[in-house]
Each structure stands twice: as C-alpha cells, then as structure tokens.
DORO-203511 format. One record per residue: residue number from 1; x, y, z of N, C-alpha, C in turn. Coordinates in nm, 3 decimals, always signed. Atoms other than C-alpha are relative to their C-alpha. Layout:
// DORO-203511
ATOM|n|neast|nnorth|nup|caeast|canorth|caup|ceast|cnorth|cup
ATOM|NUM|X|Y|Z|X|Y|Z|X|Y|Z;
...
***
This chain:
// DORO-203511
ATOM|n|neast|nnorth|nup|caeast|canorth|caup|ceast|cnorth|cup
ATOM|1|-0.048|-0.076|-0.115|+8.131|+3.016|+1.757|+0.143|-0.044|+0.035;
ATOM|2|-0.138|+0.031|-0.035|+8.490|+3.035|+1.869|+0.007|-0.054|+0.141;
ATOM|3|-0.011|+0.060|-0.131|+8.579|+2.813|+2.160|+0.077|+0.092|+0.094;
ATOM|4|-0.068|-0.082|-0.098|+8.683|+2.985|+2.479|+0.144|-0.046|+0.020;
ATOM|5|-0.136|+0.051|-0.016|+8.987|+2.758|+2.494|+0.092|+0.049|-0.110;
ATOM|6|-0.082|-0.046|+0.112|+9.102|+2.876|+2.152|+0.019|+0.151|+0.000;
ATOM|7|-0.010|-0.147|-0.002|+9.044|+3.242|+2.226|+0.126|+0.042|+0.073;
ATOM|8|-0.125|-0.047|-0.058|+9.370|+3.421|+2.296|-0.030|+0.100|+0.111;
ATOM|9|+0.023|-0.097|-0.108|+9.391|+3.612|+2.625|+0.039|+0.140|-0.043;
ATOM|10|-0.028|-0.138|+0.035|+9.380|+3.986|+2.591|+0.123|+0.048|+0.076;
ATOM|11|-0.120|-0.050|-0.070|+9.709|+4.158|+2.670|-0.038|+0.094|+0.112;
ATOM|12|+0.026|-0.087|-0.114|+9.716|+4.328|+3.007|+0.053|+0.140|-0.023;
ATOM|13|-0.047|-0.138|+0.014|+9.787|+4.695|+3.062|+0.152|+0.008|+0.003;
ATOM|14|-0.145|-0.017|+0.006|+10.139|+4.816|+2.988|+0.055|+0.037|+0.137;
ATOM|15|-0.063|-0.030|-0.128|+10.379|+4.833|+3.281|+0.026|+0.149|+0.016;
ATOM|16|-0.028|-0.142|-0.004|+10.452|+5.195|+3.191|-0.112|+0.078|+0.068;
ATOM|17|+0.111|-0.070|-0.062|+10.106|+5.289|+3.318|+0.015|+0.008|+0.151;
ATOM|18|-0.014|+0.005|-0.144|+10.211|+5.201|+3.672|+0.128|+0.068|+0.049;
ATOM|19|-0.123|-0.070|-0.037|+10.541|+5.393|+3.667|-0.024|+0.149|+0.006;
ATOM|20|+0.012|-0.146|-0.012|+10.575|+5.753|+3.777|+0.084|+0.072|-0.105;
ATOM|21|-0.092|-0.062|+0.095|+10.843|+5.815|+3.513|-0.070|+0.021|-0.134;
ATOM|22|+0.055|-0.030|+0.132|+10.724|+5.990|+3.197|+0.108|-0.007|-0.107;
ATOM|23|-0.108|-0.005|+0.100|+11.061|+6.035|+3.025|+0.132|+0.021|+0.072;
ATOM|24|-0.136|-0.027|-0.048|+11.437|+6.037|+3.083|+0.075|+0.069|-0.113;
ATOM|25|-0.069|-0.079|+0.103|+11.622|+6.306|+2.891|+0.077|+0.113|+0.067;
ATOM|26|-0.077|-0.115|-0.048|+11.872|+6.591|+2.932|+0.059|-0.025|+0.140;
ATOM|27|-0.063|+0.038|-0.126|+12.040|+6.406|+3.222|-0.092|+0.015|+0.120;
ATOM|28|+0.094|-0.008|-0.111|+11.724|+6.413|+3.433|-0.120|-0.089|-0.027;
ATOM|29|+0.120|+0.083|+0.007|+11.412|+6.210|+3.507|-0.122|+0.090|+0.012;
ATOM|30|+0.123|-0.077|-0.003|+11.079|+6.372|+3.423|-0.114|-0.091|+0.043;
ATOM|31|+0.111|+0.077|-0.051|+10.784|+6.243|+3.623|-0.131|+0.047|-0.062;
ATOM|32|+0.129|-0.029|+0.062|+10.422|+6.238|+3.513|-0.071|+0.119|+0.063;
ATOM|33|+0.062|-0.116|-0.064|+10.331|+6.511|+3.761|+0.069|+0.130|-0.037;
ATOM|34|-0.067|-0.120|+0.046|+10.564|+6.756|+3.586|+0.125|+0.035|+0.077;
ATOM|35|-0.122|-0.025|-0.076|+10.841|+6.745|+3.847|+0.116|-0.078|-0.061;
ATOM|36|-0.120|+0.063|+0.058|+11.198|+6.641|+3.765|+0.094|-0.043|+0.111;
ATOM|37|-0.098|+0.051|-0.095|+11.481|+6.454|+3.936|+0.136|-0.010|-0.067;
ATOM|38|-0.138|+0.027|+0.039|+11.858|+6.448|+3.907|+0.056|-0.102|+0.100;
ATOM|39|-0.058|+0.103|-0.086|+12.060|+6.158|+4.048|+0.151|+0.017|+0.004;
ATOM|40|-0.144|-0.012|-0.019|+12.409|+6.194|+4.191|+0.056|-0.131|+0.053;
ATOM|41|-0.075|+0.114|-0.053|+12.650|+5.906|+4.237|+0.103|+0.055|+0.098;
ATOM|42|-0.081|-0.059|-0.106|+12.826|+5.976|+4.567|+0.100|-0.103|+0.052;
ATOM|43|-0.102|+0.087|-0.056|+13.149|+5.832|+4.702|-0.029|-0.025|+0.148;
ATOM|44|+0.017|+0.030|-0.141|+13.184|+5.692|+5.053|+0.132|+0.025|+0.073;
ATOM|45|-0.118|-0.015|-0.084|+13.425|+5.743|+5.341|-0.011|-0.097|+0.117;
ATOM|46|-0.003|+0.088|-0.116|+13.531|+5.514|+5.625|+0.007|+0.087|+0.125;
ATOM|47|+0.010|-0.092|-0.113|+13.413|+5.719|+5.920|+0.079|-0.052|+0.121;
ATOM|48|-0.065|+0.057|-0.118|+13.558|+5.479|+6.178|+0.151|+0.019|-0.002;
ATOM|49|-0.145|-0.016|+0.010|+13.913|+5.526|+6.047|+0.045|+0.145|+0.014;
ATOM|50|-0.035|-0.141|-0.015|+13.898|+5.905|+6.083|+0.036|+0.030|+0.145;
ATOM|51|-0.034|-0.045|-0.135|+14.050|+6.082|+6.380|-0.122|+0.067|+0.063;
ATOM|52|+0.112|-0.063|-0.071|+13.823|+6.236|+6.644|-0.029|+0.138|-0.058;
ATOM|53|+0.018|-0.135|+0.056|+13.881|+6.584|+6.502|-0.066|-0.007|-0.137;
ATOM|54|+0.059|+0.015|+0.133|+13.801|+6.467|+6.149|-0.146|-0.044|+0.009;
ATOM|55|+0.138|+0.044|-0.017|+13.485|+6.290|+6.267|-0.090|+0.117|+0.041;
ATOM|56|+0.079|-0.115|-0.045|+13.365|+6.603|+6.445|-0.021|+0.099|-0.114;
ATOM|57|+0.012|-0.091|+0.114|+13.433|+6.812|+6.133|-0.102|-0.053|-0.100;
ATOM|58|+0.096|+0.060|+0.093|+13.236|+6.569|+5.916|-0.142|+0.013|+0.053;
ATOM|59|+0.133|-0.012|-0.061|+12.942|+6.568|+6.160|-0.050|+0.143|-0.008;
ATOM|60|+0.039|-0.140|+0.006|+12.941|+6.948|+6.174|-0.038|+0.041|-0.143;
ATOM|61|+0.031|-0.031|+0.140|+12.949|+6.971|+5.793|-0.133|-0.065|-0.041;
ATOM|62|+0.125|+0.068|+0.031|+12.664|+6.720|+5.772|-0.119|+0.074|+0.062;
ATOM|63|+0.106|-0.079|-0.064|+12.455|+6.923|+6.020|-0.028|+0.127|-0.078;
ATOM|64|+0.016|-0.121|+0.081|+12.517|+7.236|+5.816|-0.072|-0.030|-0.130;
ATOM|65|+0.063|+0.043|+0.125|+12.416|+7.050|+5.502|-0.150|-0.023|+0.020;
ATOM|66|+0.142|+0.027|-0.026|+12.087|+6.932|+5.655|-0.077|+0.128|+0.030;
ATOM|67|+0.069|-0.124|-0.037|+12.000|+7.273|+5.799|-0.018|+0.095|-0.117;
ATOM|68|+0.010|-0.091|+0.115|+12.054|+7.442|+5.463|-0.103|-0.047|-0.103;
ATOM|69|+0.093|+0.054|+0.099|+11.807|+7.220|+5.276|-0.138|+0.066|+0.011;
ATOM|70|+0.135|-0.055|+0.007|+11.480|+7.376|+5.165|-0.094|-0.093|-0.075;
ATOM|71|+0.079|+0.097|+0.075|+11.354|+7.068|+4.983|+0.047|-0.140|+0.041;
ATOM|72|-0.040|+0.136|-0.041|+11.358|+6.692|+5.048|+0.101|-0.061|-0.095;
ATOM|73|-0.095|+0.077|+0.078|+11.639|+6.469|+4.929|-0.023|-0.148|+0.029;
ATOM|74|+0.012|+0.144|-0.019|+11.634|+6.094|+4.881|+0.138|-0.064|-0.009;
ATOM|75|-0.127|+0.073|-0.002|+11.934|+5.879|+4.975|-0.029|-0.146|-0.031;
ATOM|76|+0.022|+0.138|+0.044|+11.949|+5.543|+4.798|+0.132|-0.075|+0.009;
ATOM|77|-0.116|+0.088|-0.008|+12.195|+5.266|+4.883|-0.035|-0.128|-0.073;
ATOM|78|+0.030|+0.116|+0.083|+12.204|+4.991|+4.624|+0.114|-0.101|+0.008;
ATOM|79|-0.098|+0.108|-0.003|+12.381|+4.658|+4.665|-0.021|-0.089|-0.122;
ATOM|80|+0.009|+0.086|+0.118|+12.456|+4.459|+4.354|+0.126|-0.086|-0.009;
ATOM|81|-0.115|+0.088|+0.018|+12.681|+4.173|+4.260|+0.104|+0.068|-0.087;
ATOM|82|-0.107|-0.069|+0.071|+13.017|+4.302|+4.145|+0.019|-0.057|-0.140;
ATOM|83|-0.019|+0.039|+0.140|+13.058|+4.295|+3.769|+0.147|+0.022|-0.038;
ATOM|84|-0.142|-0.008|+0.033|+13.417|+4.215|+3.670|+0.025|-0.042|-0.145;
ATOM|85|-0.015|+0.044|+0.139|+13.354|+4.136|+3.302|+0.110|+0.076|-0.073;
ATOM|86|-0.101|-0.080|+0.070|+13.567|+4.425|+3.175|+0.141|-0.036|+0.047;
ATOM|87|-0.131|+0.037|-0.055|+13.854|+4.331|+3.408|+0.044|-0.136|-0.050;
ATOM|88|-0.033|+0.134|+0.046|+13.838|+3.966|+3.307|+0.036|+0.000|-0.149;
ATOM|89|-0.031|-0.011|+0.144|+13.837|+4.060|+2.937|+0.141|+0.052|-0.022;
ATOM|90|-0.137|-0.052|+0.012|+14.157|+4.257|+2.989|+0.102|-0.109|+0.035;
ATOM|91|-0.090|+0.110|-0.035|+14.317|+3.956|+3.158|+0.009|-0.102|-0.113;
ATOM|92|+0.000|+0.093|+0.114|+14.214|+3.733|+2.868|+0.085|+0.054|-0.114;
ATOM|93|-0.079|-0.060|+0.106|+14.367|+3.978|+2.623|+0.149|-0.003|+0.033;
ATOM|94|-0.140|+0.006|-0.042|+14.689|+3.998|+2.824|+0.055|-0.142|-0.011;
ATOM|95|-0.042|+0.140|+0.012|+14.703|+3.619|+2.835|+0.023|-0.039|-0.145;
ATOM|96|-0.011|+0.035|+0.141|+14.658|+3.602|+2.460|+0.128|+0.055|-0.063;
ATOM|97|-0.115|-0.063|+0.064|+14.938|+3.843|+2.372|+0.130|-0.027|+0.073;
ATOM|98|-0.121|+0.025|-0.078|+15.181|+3.727|+2.641|+0.087|-0.107|-0.069;
ATOM|99|-0.093|+0.093|+0.068|+15.489|+3.560|+2.484|+0.071|-0.092|+0.099;
ATOM|100|-0.067|+0.080|-0.102|+15.638|+3.430|+2.810|-0.098|-0.107|+0.050;
ATOM|101|+0.089|+0.110|-0.039|+15.488|+3.086|+2.883|-0.029|+0.000|+0.150;
ATOM|102|+0.018|+0.000|-0.145|+15.541|+3.118|+3.258|-0.100|+0.108|+0.042;
ATOM|103|+0.091|-0.109|-0.034|+15.368|+3.456|+3.282|-0.141|-0.026|-0.052;
ATOM|104|+0.132|+0.032|+0.055|+15.087|+3.337|+3.056|-0.074|-0.100|+0.088;
ATOM|105|+0.061|+0.097|-0.090|+15.025|+3.044|+3.288|-0.045|+0.063|+0.131;
ATOM|106|+0.036|-0.068|-0.124|+15.024|+3.270|+3.593|-0.125|+0.086|-0.019;
ATOM|107|+0.120|-0.080|+0.028|+14.769|+3.501|+3.430|-0.124|-0.089|-0.005;
ATOM|108|+0.112|+0.093|+0.009|+14.546|+3.201|+3.355|-0.042|-0.048|+0.139;
ATOM|109|+0.032|+0.043|-0.136|+14.570|+3.079|+3.716|-0.064|+0.112|+0.081;
ATOM|110|+0.056|-0.114|-0.072|+14.501|+3.426|+3.852|-0.143|+0.028|-0.045;
ATOM|111|+0.135|-0.022|+0.053|+14.198|+3.465|+3.623|-0.096|-0.105|+0.054;
ATOM|112|+0.084|+0.106|-0.054|+14.062|+3.131|+3.739|-0.029|+0.023|+0.149;
ATOM|113|+0.017|-0.027|-0.143|+14.117|+3.230|+4.104|-0.102|+0.111|+0.023;
ATOM|114|+0.092|-0.113|-0.015|+13.933|+3.562|+4.065|-0.143|-0.043|-0.033;
ATOM|115|+0.133|+0.046|+0.038|+13.640|+3.396|+3.888|-0.063|-0.085|+0.110;
ATOM|116|+0.051|+0.087|-0.106|+13.604|+3.133|+4.159|-0.030|+0.080|+0.127;
ATOM|117|+0.019|-0.082|-0.120|+13.639|+3.392|+4.436|-0.131|+0.078|-0.007;
ATOM|118|+0.122|-0.079|+0.016|+13.358|+3.609|+4.297|-0.124|-0.089|+0.003;
ATOM|119|+0.116|+0.089|+0.004|+13.127|+3.314|+4.234|-0.031|-0.061|+0.137;
ATOM|120|+0.023|+0.063|-0.130|+13.175|+3.149|+4.574|-0.028|+0.102|+0.109;
ATOM|121|+0.015|-0.100|-0.105|+13.202|+3.463|+4.783|-0.118|+0.093|-0.018;
ATOM|122|+0.112|-0.091|+0.027|+12.912|+3.648|+4.619|+0.038|+0.143|+0.042;
ATOM|123|-0.049|-0.133|-0.036|+13.109|+3.972|+4.644|-0.097|+0.106|-0.050;
ATOM|124|+0.098|-0.103|+0.032|+12.868|+4.266|+4.653|+0.068|+0.137|-0.006;
ATOM|125|-0.050|-0.137|+0.015|+12.931|+4.624|+4.552|-0.110|+0.096|+0.040;
ATOM|126|+0.100|-0.097|-0.045|+12.751|+4.909|+4.726|+0.017|+0.130|-0.078;
ATOM|127|+0.003|-0.127|+0.071|+12.652|+5.218|+4.531|-0.088|+0.097|+0.078;
ATOM|128|+0.072|-0.101|-0.077|+12.536|+5.540|+4.697|-0.049|+0.110|-0.096;
ATOM|129|+0.061|-0.099|+0.088|+12.295|+5.774|+4.519|-0.075|+0.105|+0.082;
ATOM|130|+0.076|-0.108|-0.060|+12.143|+6.108|+4.609|-0.093|+0.057|-0.107;
ATOM|131|+0.100|-0.046|+0.097|+11.820|+6.206|+4.431|-0.039|+0.143|+0.035;
ATOM|132|+0.029|-0.142|-0.020|+11.775|+6.582|+4.391|-0.126|+0.035|-0.080;
ATOM|133|+0.125|-0.029|+0.071|+11.418|+6.693|+4.307|-0.015|+0.149|-0.033;
ATOM|134|+0.043|-0.138|+0.023|+11.270|+7.007|+4.160|-0.148|-0.001|-0.035;
ATOM|135|+0.143|-0.015|+0.021|+10.902|+7.098|+4.182|-0.027|+0.148|-0.018;
ATOM|136|+0.026|-0.144|+0.022|+10.792|+7.433|+4.029|-0.082|+0.063|+0.112;
ATOM|137|+0.086|-0.053|-0.105|+10.541|+7.470|+4.314|+0.080|+0.044|+0.122;
ATOM|138|-0.082|-0.032|-0.117|+10.827|+7.495|+4.569|+0.101|+0.111|-0.027;
ATOM|139|-0.095|-0.104|+0.033|+11.023|+7.765|+4.387|-0.047|+0.133|+0.058;
ATOM|140|+0.044|-0.121|-0.070|+10.993|+8.061|+4.626|+0.037|+0.128|-0.072;
ATOM|141|-0.038|-0.120|+0.074|+11.154|+8.299|+4.379|-0.111|+0.045|-0.095;
ATOM|142|+0.113|-0.035|+0.086|+10.835|+8.291|+4.171|-0.120|+0.029|+0.087;
ATOM|143|+0.118|-0.032|-0.078|+10.507|+8.438|+4.285|-0.095|-0.120|+0.005;
ATOM|144|+0.086|+0.115|-0.026|+10.228|+8.211|+4.404|-0.076|-0.043|-0.125;
ATOM|145|+0.085|+0.036|+0.115|+10.011|+8.229|+4.091|+0.082|-0.062|-0.112;
ATOM|146|-0.086|+0.062|+0.101|+10.304|+8.148|+3.862|+0.029|-0.145|+0.036;
ATOM|147|-0.026|+0.136|-0.045|+10.391|+7.845|+4.071|-0.124|-0.087|-0.011;
ATOM|148|+0.124|+0.077|+0.003|+10.027|+7.740|+4.091|-0.038|-0.038|-0.143;
ATOM|149|+0.034|+0.029|+0.139|+9.972|+7.765|+3.715|+0.093|-0.104|-0.059;
ATOM|150|-0.094|+0.100|+0.050|+10.289|+7.564|+3.646|-0.029|-0.138|+0.059;
ATOM|151|+0.033|+0.128|-0.062|+10.177|+7.297|+3.890|-0.120|-0.064|-0.066;
ATOM|152|+0.118|+0.051|+0.068|+9.850|+7.265|+3.698|+0.023|-0.022|-0.148;
ATOM|153|-0.031|+0.019|+0.142|+10.028|+7.244|+3.363|-0.008|-0.148|-0.033;
ATOM|154|+0.011|+0.141|+0.038|+10.004|+6.920|+3.162|+0.106|-0.086|+0.068;
ATOM|155|-0.089|+0.084|-0.080|+10.158|+6.636|+3.358|+0.108|-0.065|-0.084;
ATOM|156|-0.095|+0.073|+0.081|+10.327|+6.455|+3.074|+0.113|+0.090|-0.045;
ATOM|157|-0.116|-0.080|+0.041|+10.679|+6.571|+2.995|-0.007|+0.035|-0.148;
ATOM|158|+0.011|-0.027|+0.143|+10.592|+6.549|+2.626|-0.081|+0.126|-0.026;
ATOM|159|+0.085|-0.117|+0.017|+10.342|+6.835|+2.681|+0.061|+0.125|+0.060;
ATOM|160|-0.066|-0.117|-0.053|+10.586|+7.066|+2.854|+0.055|+0.083|-0.116;
ATOM|161|-0.055|-0.083|+0.106|+10.671|+7.362|+2.637|+0.149|+0.024|+0.025;
ATOM|162|-0.145|-0.020|-0.008|+11.031|+7.466|+2.573|+0.039|+0.085|+0.119;
ATOM|163|-0.031|-0.089|-0.112|+11.020|+7.742|+2.833|-0.009|-0.075|+0.133;
ATOM|164|+0.013|+0.077|-0.123|+10.895|+7.509|+3.107|+0.113|-0.100|+0.016;
ATOM|165|-0.108|+0.098|-0.005|+11.151|+7.244|+3.019|+0.133|+0.066|+0.030;
ATOM|166|-0.126|-0.072|-0.025|+11.437|+7.496|+3.011|+0.009|+0.047|+0.145;
ATOM|167|+0.001|-0.044|-0.139|+11.331|+7.630|+3.350|+0.031|-0.115|+0.094;
ATOM|168|-0.027|+0.116|-0.084|+11.334|+7.283|+3.502|+0.146|-0.042|-0.009;
ATOM|169|-0.141|+0.036|+0.018|+11.678|+7.209|+3.355|+0.091|+0.095|+0.077;
ATOM|170|-0.082|-0.101|-0.066|+11.823|+7.535|+3.489|-0.009|-0.011|+0.152;
ATOM|171|+0.019|+0.006|-0.146|+11.671|+7.509|+3.839|+0.061|-0.127|+0.058;
ATOM|172|-0.055|+0.126|-0.048|+11.773|+7.146|+3.875|+0.151|+0.004|-0.001;
ATOM|173|-0.145|-0.010|+0.009|+12.129|+7.222|+3.763|+0.055|+0.083|+0.117;
ATOM|174|-0.044|-0.082|-0.113|+12.158|+7.493|+4.030|-0.001|-0.081|+0.129;
ATOM|175|+0.008|+0.081|-0.122|+12.045|+7.254|+4.299|+0.110|-0.105|+0.004;
ATOM|176|-0.104|+0.102|+0.007|+12.286|+6.986|+4.182|+0.136|+0.060|+0.034;
ATOM|177|-0.128|-0.066|-0.029|+12.579|+7.230|+4.192|+0.012|+0.035|+0.148;
ATOM|178|-0.002|-0.036|-0.142|+12.483|+7.347|+4.541|+0.020|-0.124|+0.087;
ATOM|179|-0.012|+0.123|-0.078|+12.442|+6.995|+4.677|+0.139|-0.061|-0.017;
ATOM|180|-0.134|+0.053|+0.024|+12.768|+6.885|+4.514|+0.106|+0.072|+0.081;
ATOM|181|-0.095|-0.076|-0.081|+12.957|+7.165|+4.687|-0.010|-0.033|+0.147;
ATOM|182|+0.018|+0.035|-0.140|+12.807|+7.076|+5.024|+0.052|-0.141|+0.030;
ATOM|183|-0.055|+0.135|-0.018|+12.897|+6.709|+4.978|+0.152|+0.004|+0.002;
ATOM|184|-0.146|-0.013|+0.006|+13.251|+6.811|+4.892|+0.057|+0.050|+0.133;
ATOM|185|-0.045|-0.050|-0.130|+13.275|+6.994|+5.228|+0.007|-0.111|+0.103;
ATOM|186|-0.005|+0.116|-0.089|+13.218|+6.655|+5.395|+0.103|-0.102|-0.045;
ATOM|187|-0.099|+0.093|+0.053|+13.494|+6.492|+5.192|-0.058|-0.102|-0.094;
ATOM|188|+0.066|+0.092|+0.092|+13.250|+6.325|+4.954|+0.002|+0.059|-0.140;
ATOM|189|+0.006|-0.042|+0.140|+13.285|+6.347|+4.578|-0.127|-0.053|-0.062;
ATOM|190|+0.126|+0.039|+0.064|+12.981|+6.324|+4.352|+0.008|+0.025|-0.150;
ATOM|191|+0.008|-0.016|+0.146|+12.901|+6.290|+3.983|-0.145|-0.018|-0.040;
ATOM|192|+0.139|+0.009|+0.045|+12.569|+6.353|+3.814|-0.012|-0.104|-0.111;
ATOM|193|+0.022|+0.102|+0.101|+12.435|+6.060|+3.613|-0.056|+0.064|-0.127;
ATOM|194|+0.052|-0.049|+0.126|+12.382|+6.133|+3.244|-0.120|-0.085|-0.042;
ATOM|195|+0.121|+0.069|+0.046|+12.086|+6.010|+3.040|+0.021|-0.150|-0.012;
ATOM|196|-0.029|+0.142|+0.016|+12.248|+5.677|+2.954|+0.007|-0.069|+0.136;
ATOM|197|-0.016|+0.060|-0.132|+12.341|+5.608|+3.317|-0.132|-0.006|+0.075;
ATOM|198|+0.131|+0.000|-0.066|+11.993|+5.703|+3.440|-0.087|-0.114|-0.052;
ATOM|199|+0.080|+0.108|+0.059|+11.827|+5.462|+3.198|+0.047|-0.135|+0.052;
ATOM|200|-0.054|+0.127|-0.050|+12.058|+5.180|+3.306|-0.032|-0.019|+0.148;
ATOM|201|+0.029|+0.009|-0.143|+12.002|+5.261|+3.675|-0.144|-0.044|+0.024;
ATOM|202|+0.141|+0.033|-0.023|+11.623|+5.250|+3.655|-0.035|-0.135|-0.061;
ATOM|203|+0.023|+0.133|+0.056|+11.630|+4.946|+3.429|+0.048|-0.107|+0.097;
ATOM|204|-0.053|+0.094|-0.099|+11.843|+4.770|+3.689|-0.093|-0.010|+0.120;
ATOM|205|+0.089|+0.000|-0.116|+11.602|+4.871|+3.967|-0.126|-0.082|-0.027;
ATOM|206|+0.126|+0.068|+0.033|+11.294|+4.738|+3.788|+0.022|-0.139|-0.061;
ATOM|207|-0.029|+0.129|+0.062|+11.466|+4.442|+3.618|+0.134|-0.053|+0.051;
ATOM|208|-0.130|+0.042|-0.054|+11.743|+4.319|+3.851|+0.051|-0.132|-0.057;
ATOM|209|-0.043|+0.130|+0.051|+11.745|+3.968|+3.704|+0.046|+0.006|-0.146;
ATOM|210|-0.032|-0.008|+0.142|+11.776|+4.082|+3.343|+0.117|+0.092|-0.029;
ATOM|211|-0.100|-0.103|+0.026|+12.030|+4.362|+3.385|+0.134|-0.059|-0.037;
ATOM|212|-0.131|+0.059|+0.024|+12.334|+4.133|+3.388|+0.006|-0.074|-0.132;
ATOM|213|+0.000|+0.080|+0.123|+12.224|+3.930|+3.084|-0.036|+0.081|-0.124;
ATOM|214|+0.042|-0.081|+0.114|+12.072|+4.201|+2.863|+0.056|+0.141|+0.017;
ATOM|215|-0.068|-0.129|-0.011|+12.307|+4.495|+2.823|-0.065|+0.104|-0.092;
ATOM|216|+0.054|-0.109|+0.078|+12.192|+4.833|+2.699|+0.100|+0.048|-0.104;
ATOM|217|-0.083|-0.068|+0.099|+12.322|+4.985|+2.382|+0.007|+0.149|+0.036;
ATOM|218|-0.014|-0.141|-0.026|+12.439|+5.343|+2.386|-0.121|+0.076|-0.055;
ATOM|219|+0.120|-0.073|+0.041|+12.140|+5.581|+2.373|+0.027|+0.086|-0.121;
ATOM|220|-0.033|-0.087|+0.114|+12.314|+5.821|+2.135|+0.012|-0.081|-0.128;
ATOM|221|-0.013|+0.085|+0.117|+12.395|+5.535|+1.899|-0.136|-0.043|-0.051;
ATOM|222|+0.135|+0.040|+0.039|+12.032|+5.422|+1.903|-0.069|+0.114|-0.073;
ATOM|223|+0.064|-0.115|+0.062|+11.916|+5.773|+1.820|+0.055|+0.025|-0.139;
ATOM|224|-0.060|-0.018|+0.132|+12.163|+5.799|+1.532|-0.053|-0.102|-0.098;
ATOM|225|+0.050|+0.105|+0.087|+12.050|+5.466|+1.391|-0.144|+0.025|-0.040;
ATOM|226|+0.139|-0.027|+0.031|+11.684|+5.567|+1.416|-0.012|+0.114|-0.101;
ATOM|227|+0.005|-0.115|+0.090|+11.752|+5.900|+1.245|+0.038|-0.040|-0.142;
ATOM|228|-0.044|+0.043|+0.132|+11.943|+5.740|+0.957|-0.104|-0.090|-0.065;
ATOM|229|+0.102|+0.088|+0.054|+11.668|+5.482|+0.917|-0.118|+0.081|-0.055;
ATOM|230|+0.111|-0.084|+0.046|+11.403|+5.753|+0.889|+0.037|+0.076|-0.127;
ATOM|231|-0.042|-0.075|+0.118|+11.608|+5.943|+0.634|+0.000|-0.087|-0.125;
ATOM|232|+0.000|+0.089|+0.114|+11.637|+5.637|+0.410|-0.142|-0.036|-0.042;
***
C-alpha cells in the first residue's frame, strides 16, 4: 500500500473556472454568459483649474451623457507604481553614446536621481478606464424572441457562431463610438484597448505582484510562432 505521506496531493481546480472571462479577442472581452465588453482608456482633466463657465459646461455635458445612457457603464480607476523602464533605458543609451565627458556625467547623475526619487517616493500613476458592455438581451432594435433566443445561446464564446460574434462586434463598436463622442464633448479623450492591451490589463488586475517582473510577449508574435510550429 502506498503511504499517505508519499501520495502526491491532487491538483486543485483551475483558476479559469472562477473567472467570468471566456476569451479575449477582436479587441473585446467575451464573458461566459455570452455578453461582451470593450474597455476605453480615458484621459483626465483638472476640474479645479477650470473657470466657472468651463466647470458649468463640463457638468452640463456630463449630465447629458448620463441621461443619454440606455445601459450601465463601469468606471474603473487603477493606481499602479509608475514604470519608467523605457525612459531609463533611453537615458542609459544617451549616456553610452555621449562623447562629452561633462554631459555624460550629468546624465548619469540625473538617472541616479530619478531612480532614487521613484523608489523613495513611491510615485503612483492613475489610469482611468470605462467599460462598455453589450448584452443581446438589451438590444431594443431586435424583437423579444430574437433577443431571448440569443440570451439562451451557448455561453462559451467558443460556441458562438460567426453571425452572433459579428453582431456583438458591430453593436459594441457602435456603442464605443457613441461613448467616445460624448466623452469628447466633456474635453476627455479616449482610446479603445486592443487585444494585447486587454490581456495585459486583466493580467495586471489578477496578478499585480507578477506584472512588473513577468512581461507579456506580443500576442500577434505568439500566434505567428504557434502557426509556424504547427506547419513544421
């Protein structure tokens, strides 16, 4: 008989079973219930520095934006430690190619100062996101039975047929364009996250400690490598 101490513990259930996300593709997040999400990265404005007239205009535009919504939106504010790796790499490169000894020394001192400032000050960077949903059951342009049948369709995104997937892509794109225009009326610019950015965003949310140490490769590059491997 095998000793209980020598018996290896059975692996627990996969973490994916507890996530609502079924797949991330075509610049959107597909949930297991068949609904989809788009995520917009939104800029910020310093409301306190605006004049009274500008503040009133922003508030009025915001009221109009809220009153025009026919579906819920999610506002996410994420604080993360500022990543200056790319900036520091450029400074290192400039220091390497600099021929003037005095300027090279100043670059080295400046790089050391910035590194110490970020480490001691724990400088945080705030990111603002707006999550735009689409649920076929809420599409009033379709009759009730069409919406009801689509809501009862297979939950997994892998089981969505091409027509259902195309409809979700089109409807979500319309909502994103409409929301983007309304944000612009408030003086806010927005950009829709692509597939690569969405994967990195959700990976950062669920793995905040690993995101800084384990960088993602480009999704398109991974797909190319997988395809070439299968062909060989």
